[in-house]
N, C-alpha and C positions, 0 to 999 in steps of 0.2 A: 424646290430647286429647279425643276424643269421649267416652271412658269417664269422664274426669275431669269433663267438663261434665255428663254424665248423673248422676253421683254427687252433684255439687253441687246440681243441680236437685232430686234426691230428698230431699236433706237440707233444702233451703230449703222445699220443699212437702211436708213430712212428713205433714201432715194429709190431703193428697190421696192419698198412698201408703197411709195407714191406711184411708181410705175405700175405695180400690181393693182392698185385701186383704180387707176385709169383704165387698165385692161378689163377689170371686172365690170366697171360701169359700161364699157363698150359691149361686153357680152350680155349684160342685162338688157340694154337697149336693143341689141340684135334679137334677143328672145321676144321682146315686146313687139318688134316689127314683124318677125316671122310668124307669130301666132296671132292672127287677127281676132278681134272681139266678135262674137256671134250673139244673135238674139233668139229668144225662144218665147213661145206663147202656148197656153194650154186651154183645153175645153173639156167638158165632161158631158157624156151622153148616157142615157139609160134605156134599156130595152123594156118594152111594154108587152103585156100578154095580148094574145089575139082577142078580137071582139067576141068570137064564138065561145071562148072559155070563161068570159065574164058574164055573170048573171045581170039581168036588167036592174039598173039602179045600184049595183055594187061598186065598190072602190077598186079600180084596176091595180092599185099598189098592193092589195091584199093577195094578188095572184103572181107575185114575182118569184116565187120559190122554184119554179121548174124551168127557168130560163138560163141557167148556168151553162148547159151544153151548147145552146145556141150562141151565147156570148163567146165561148172559146173558139167556135168555128169562125165567127165573124172576125175576131182578133187575128187569127192565123191567116185568114184570107187577105185582110188589109195589110198585114206586115210582110207579105210575100214579096220576093224580088220582082216578080212581074208587076204587082200593083205599085211598088215603089218606083219602078222605071216609068210606068204610065203616068204617075202623078208628078214626079220630080224630073225625070229624064237624066241627063248627064251634067246637070248644073252642080258645080262644086260648092260645098258648104250648105246645100239644101237637104232637108230630110224630115221625116216624121216617124212617130211610133205610137202604137195603141197598146194599152195594157189594162188588165182588170184592176179595179180599185181594191187595194189590199186592206183598206180601213173598214170595209163593209162587206156583208154577205150578199148584198143585192147585185143584180146584173148591171153594174155601172162600169163604164169604160172611160179611162183618162186618155186624152189625145194630146200629144206634144209635137209642135212644129218648130223647126230650127232653120234659120237663114242668116246670111251675113249682113242683112239690112233689116231695119225695123218694119218698113212697109212691106217688104217681100215676105217677112215672117207672118204678118197678119193675113196677107193674101193667100199664103200656103195653108194656113190654119182654116180659113173659110172654105178653101177648096176641099180639104180633107173632111171637114164636118159635113159638107154637102154630099161627098161621095159615100159616106158610111151607110146612110139609108138605101142608097142605090145598090150598093153591094149586098146588103141584107135582103132586099127584094129579089135581086138576081139569084142568090143562093136558094131562096124558097121557090122561085119560079122553075128552077132546074128540077125540083122535086114535085112540081105541079101541085103546089099547095094552093088551096082556094083562098081568095082574097080575104074572106072573113075569118080565116084560120091562120093568117100570117101574123108573125110577130112584128110589132111596130117599134119605133125608136123616137126619142125626144131629147132635145138638147137641154141640159140642166144649167150649165154655166159656161161662159167663155170670156177670156181676158180681153179687155178693151185696148190695152197697150202691151207690147212685148217687154220682156225683161232682158237686161244686158247680162250675158253669160261670159265671164272672163276667168273661169276656174282653171282651165288649161293654161291660159296665158300666165296667170299668177304662179302656177306650179312650175312652169318652165323658167320663169324669171327667178324664182327662189332657188332652183337647181343651179342656174348660172351664177347667182350671187354666192352660193355656198362653195361651188367649185373654185371660183375665182379667189375667194377669201382664203380658203385652205391652201390653194396653190401658192398664193403670195406669202403666207407664213412659212411654208416649207422651203420655198426658194430663198427667202431672206435668211433663214437659219442655216441652210446648206452653204450659201455663198459666204456668210460670216465665218463659218467654221473653216472653210477652205482658205480664205484669206488669212485667218489666224494661224493656220499651219504654215503657210508660206512665209509669214512674217517671222515665225519662230525659227525656220530653217535659215533665213537670211541672218538672223542674229547669231546663230551657231556657226556660220561659215568661217569667219576670221580666226577662230580658235581651233581649226582643224577638226571639224565634225563634232564639236561638243566636248573635246578633251580640255581639261584645265591645264594652263601653262605651269611649268615647274617654277616653284618659288625660288627666287634668287636668295642665296644665303648671304648674310652680312659678313664683313671682314675681308681684308685683303688676302689672308691666307686661305680662307675658305673659297675664294673666287678662283684661286689657282689650283685647287685640289681637283683630282680626276673625278669624272662623273661617276656617281654611285658610291663614292667613298665619303663617309662622314668624318669630319674633323672636329676637334674640340679646341676650345680656347686654352692658351697656355696658362692663364690664370687659374684654370680649374685643375691643372695637373698636380699630383701630390708632390710634396717636397722630398728631396732625396734623403734616404735614411742614413743614419751614421752608425757605424759598427765600432765597437771598442776592441782594440788589438793589444796584446801584451807587449810591454816595453822590452826591447832586446838588451838593455843594459842590466837586466836582472834585478832591477829594483822592485820588481813586483807590481809596479803601477801600470795602468792601462791608459792608452790615449785613443781618442776617437779618430776613426778613419772613415772617409766618405765611401759609401757603398759603391758608387760609380767607379772609383779608383780600383777597388777590388775586382770589379767586373773586367776592367781593361787589363789588369795584370793576369787574370785567369785566361783571357783570350790570347794574350801573348805567350803564356806558358803552353797553351794547347797547340799554337801554331809553330812552336819550336824556336821562338825568339829568346 
């Protein structure tokens, strides 16, 4: 029932639906323009054990187990507000982030760079990848770690082209479309209901607020009768009764007398005539 009423309201107020759709399209386009598309690119680096800890001829990848603490220190240092300001500055829409790779237990770091343009994204990614080993060396120099005992770093992979990132834009456009569509439906239903009530009031106006007019009774006698008094047709009245009275001549026979005549005589006798 609700769905049928809603569809009927939309059909009756189609001009409101059309205006609502135009407004919704404008909102979606505004969301598209307000939220620009961004680009992002990724790179992956790995920490390598120091030369001093690796035996001659051994594989360095067999000594990755003890580098987790150094990885956490490097990630925190690179993600700090001071490092972000030094790399990006106050440029709006630019940013980067380092995080440990959750898919492996090795000392692997995923680097993500974001910028409003494709070329700027790749330039920022290259800058961050180049800064990571410098930051790692600086942290170890502060502790006066010998060169052969310092942890190294190597780039495993890096994107050749950035990817377009429009997730926020699509979300905002979906919110605008949903709000506009629901608002159009509710507005059309409310206006249709309001106009229907006004139309009903106008129809009830000439009859005195919805009261039904008194039915005129047929017949000339009924038309002259006082208001509120019901009259009956003469054809439906009972015929006068006849009463038999004894004959005064003493013959013992009885003659019929109209009952109305007896009533008149009784009234005259009562009034002293």
